[in-house]
C-alpha positions as CSV (number, residue, x, y, z in Angstrom):
1,M,-35.4,1.4,-4.1
2,R,-35.7,-0.9,-1.1
3,R,-33.6,0.0,1.9
4,L,-32.2,-2.9,3.9
5,D,-32.8,-1.7,7.5
6,T,-32.8,-5.0,9.4
7,L,-30.1,-7.6,10.0
8,D,-32.6,-10.3,9.1
9,A,-33.0,-8.8,5.6
10,L,-29.3,-8.5,5.2
11,H,-28.5,-12.0,6.3
12,A,-31.2,-13.4,4.0
13,L,-29.3,-12.1,1.0
14,Y,-25.9,-13.3,2.0
15,G,-26.2,-16.3,4.2
16,A,-23.7,-17.5,6.8
17,P,-20.0,-16.6,6.6
18,A,-17.6,-19.2,5.4
19,P,-16.0,-21.1,8.3
20,A,-12.5,-20.0,7.1
21,A,-13.6,-16.3,7.3
22,L,-14.2,-16.8,11.0
23,G,-11.3,-19.1,11.8
24,K,-8.7,-16.7,10.5
25,V,-9.5,-14.1,13.2
26,A,-7.0,-13.8,16.1
27,T,-7.2,-11.6,19.2
28,R,-3.4,-11.2,19.4
29,L,-0.6,-11.0,16.9
30,T,0.5,-14.5,16.0
31,P,4.0,-14.8,14.5
32,L,2.7,-14.8,10.9
33,Y,0.4,-11.8,11.4
34,R,3.3,-10.0,13.1
35,Q,5.6,-10.7,10.2
36,W,3.1,-9.5,7.7
37,I,2.3,-6.3,9.5
38,E,6.0,-5.5,10.1
39,G,6.4,-5.8,6.3
40,A,3.7,-3.2,5.5
41,R,4.8,0.4,4.7
42,F,1.2,1.6,4.1
43,A,-2.1,1.4,5.9
44,V,-5.4,3.2,6.0
45,L,-6.4,4.3,9.5
46,S,-10.1,4.6,10.1
47,T,-11.7,6.2,13.2
48,V,-15.1,7.3,14.5
49,G,-16.0,10.2,16.7
50,P,-18.8,12.7,17.4
51,E,-18.2,14.5,14.1
52,G,-18.6,11.2,12.1
53,V,-16.1,8.8,10.6
54,H,-12.7,9.4,9.0
55,G,-10.2,7.5,7.0
56,S,-6.5,8.5,6.6
57,P,-3.8,7.0,4.5
58,R,-0.6,6.4,6.5
59,G,2.8,5.6,5.1
60,D,6.5,5.4,6.0
61,D,9.8,4.4,4.4
62,G,9.9,1.3,6.7
63,P,7.2,-0.4,8.7
64,V,4.2,1.9,9.0
65,V,3.7,0.7,12.6
66,R,6.0,-0.6,15.3
67,V,4.9,-3.9,17.0
68,T,5.7,-3.7,20.7
69,D,4.0,-6.9,21.8
70,E,1.2,-9.3,20.8
71,Q,-1.5,-6.7,21.6
72,T,0.1,-3.3,20.9
73,L,1.0,-1.4,17.8
74,M,2.5,2.1,17.7
75,M,2.1,4.5,14.8
76,P,4.0,7.8,14.6
77,D,1.9,10.8,13.5
78,W,4.1,12.8,11.2
79,W,3.4,16.5,10.7
80,G,0.8,17.1,8.0
81,N,-1.9,19.7,7.3
82,N,-3.1,19.8,11.0
83,R,-6.8,18.9,10.2
84,L,-6.4,16.3,13.0
85,D,-9.6,14.5,12.0
86,C,-8.5,11.0,13.1
87,L,-6.6,12.3,16.1
88,R,-9.6,14.2,17.4
89,D,-11.6,11.0,17.0
90,I,-9.1,9.0,18.9
91,V,-9.1,11.5,21.8
92,Q,-12.9,11.5,21.9
93,D,-13.8,7.9,21.1
94,G,-10.8,5.6,20.6
95,R,-12.2,3.0,18.3
96,V,-9.9,2.4,15.3
97,A,-9.4,0.1,12.4
98,L,-6.4,-0.4,10.2
99,L,-6.1,-1.9,6.7
100,F,-2.6,-2.8,5.8
101,L,-1.5,-3.1,2.1
102,V,1.7,-4.3,0.6
103,P,2.4,-3.7,-3.2
104,G,2.6,-6.9,-5.1
105,T,0.4,-9.1,-3.0
106,N,-3.4,-9.3,-3.0
107,T,-3.3,-10.3,0.7
108,T,-4.4,-7.5,3.0
109,V,-4.6,-7.5,6.8
110,R,-7.1,-5.8,9.0
111,V,-6.7,-4.8,12.7
112,N,-9.5,-3.6,14.9
113,G,-9.0,-2.1,18.4
114,R,-8.8,1.0,20.5
115,A,-6.2,3.7,20.5
116,F,-4.9,6.6,22.5
117,L,-2.4,9.4,21.8
118,T,0.8,10.1,23.7
119,D,3.3,12.9,23.4
120,D,5.8,11.0,25.5
121,A,9.2,12.7,24.7
122,D,11.3,9.5,24.8
123,L,8.8,7.6,22.6
124,R,8.6,10.4,20.1
125,H,12.4,10.5,20.0
126,S,12.6,6.8,19.3
127,F,10.8,7.4,16.0
128,A,13.1,10.3,15.0
129,K,14.3,10.6,11.4
130,G,17.2,13.0,11.3
131,D,16.2,16.2,13.2
132,R,12.5,15.5,12.9
133,Q,10.2,13.4,15.2
134,P,6.5,12.9,15.2
135,A,4.2,15.3,17.1
136,T,2.4,12.4,18.8
137,V,2.4,8.6,18.7
138,I,-0.8,6.6,18.2
139,V,-0.8,3.6,20.5
140,I,-3.2,0.9,19.3
141,E,-4.5,-1.8,21.6
142,L,-5.4,-4.7,19.3
143,A,-8.7,-6.5,19.7
144,A,-8.8,-8.5,16.4
145,V,-6.5,-9.2,13.5
146,Y,-7.4,-11.0,10.3
147,T,-6.7,-11.3,6.6
148,Q,-9.1,-9.8,4.1
149,C,-10.5,-11.6,1.1
150,A,-8.2,-10.9,-1.9
151,K,-11.1,-10.5,-4.5
152,A,-11.2,-6.7,-4.4
153,L,-7.5,-6.3,-5.2
154,M,-7.8,-9.0,-7.9
155,R,-10.8,-7.4,-9.5
156,S,-9.2,-4.0,-9.5
157,A,-5.8,-5.3,-10.7
158,L,-4.4,-2.7,-8.3
159,W,-0.8,-3.8,-8.6
160,T,-0.8,-4.8,-12.2
161,C,-3.0,-2.3,-14.1
162,G,-0.2,0.3,-14.4
163,D,-0.8,4.0,-14.2
164,I,-4.4,4.8,-15.0
165,S,-4.4,8.4,-13.7
166,A,-4.3,10.1,-17.1
167,G,-7.1,12.7,-17.3
168,L,-7.9,12.7,-13.6
169,P,-7.6,16.0,-11.7
170,K,-4.7,16.4,-9.3
171,S,-4.9,17.6,-5.7
172,G,-3.9,21.1,-6.5
173,E,-6.5,21.4,-9.3
174,I,-9.3,20.2,-6.9
175,M,-8.1,22.6,-4.2
176,A,-8.1,25.5,-6.6
177,D,-11.6,24.6,-7.7
178,M,-12.9,24.3,-4.1
179,T,-11.3,27.7,-3.0
180,N,-11.9,29.7,-6.2
181,G,-8.2,29.7,-6.8
182,A,-7.1,30.9,-3.4
183,Y,-5.1,27.7,-2.8
184,G,-3.6,25.0,-4.9
185,G,-3.3,25.1,-8.7
186,K,-0.8,23.8,-11.2
187,D,2.2,25.2,-9.3
188,Y,1.1,23.3,-6.2
189,D,0.9,20.0,-8.1
190,R,4.3,20.7,-9.8
191,T,6.2,21.5,-6.6
192,Y,4.4,19.3,-4.1
193,P,6.4,16.1,-4.8
194,E,9.7,17.8,-3.9
195,Y,8.1,19.6,-0.9
196,A,6.7,16.3,0.4
197,K,9.9,14.2,0.2
198,P,10.7,12.3,3.5
199,K,12.9,15.2,4.7
200,M,9.7,17.1,5.3
201,W,8.4,14.6,7.9
């Protein structure tokens, strides 16, 4: 198969971007972009570092990020499995991208920028939920924010197709398969929803 390895070859296939696709980009949070992001409880955090690229789902029971000003977002890093893929990337590189999704709307919002980590005690405490607080906070310095074309969500009917997971392996099954049964399994899948409830943040 032909490999597209020049920008000229790529642009020849697609042509120029639509003017609206360029005009919607802002370098700061406008009031409407801020309102949208503050309404999002879920985002995918993408990072790049010496070991490659990583994408991590992030969610909360309220806004997934805190907007502190027109250029700054803060995301608490709740305790997880301690792989730290994205966090290592941020320490070593800093480039990040966020894709915000809100169930029920085919509008998505993207943010590109740079990030750093802080373990500032007062800031971590400001995100506390009960007796738990994040290990660190990701501080994102926004460079660009824009809406994404809705066609992907429309094609997939993501919010309207219902549960189509029947027959797909669950996380515990995959883990057991990858570790020859040392971890995971049906008990993991059965008990994990209770274990992972918000009290475990």
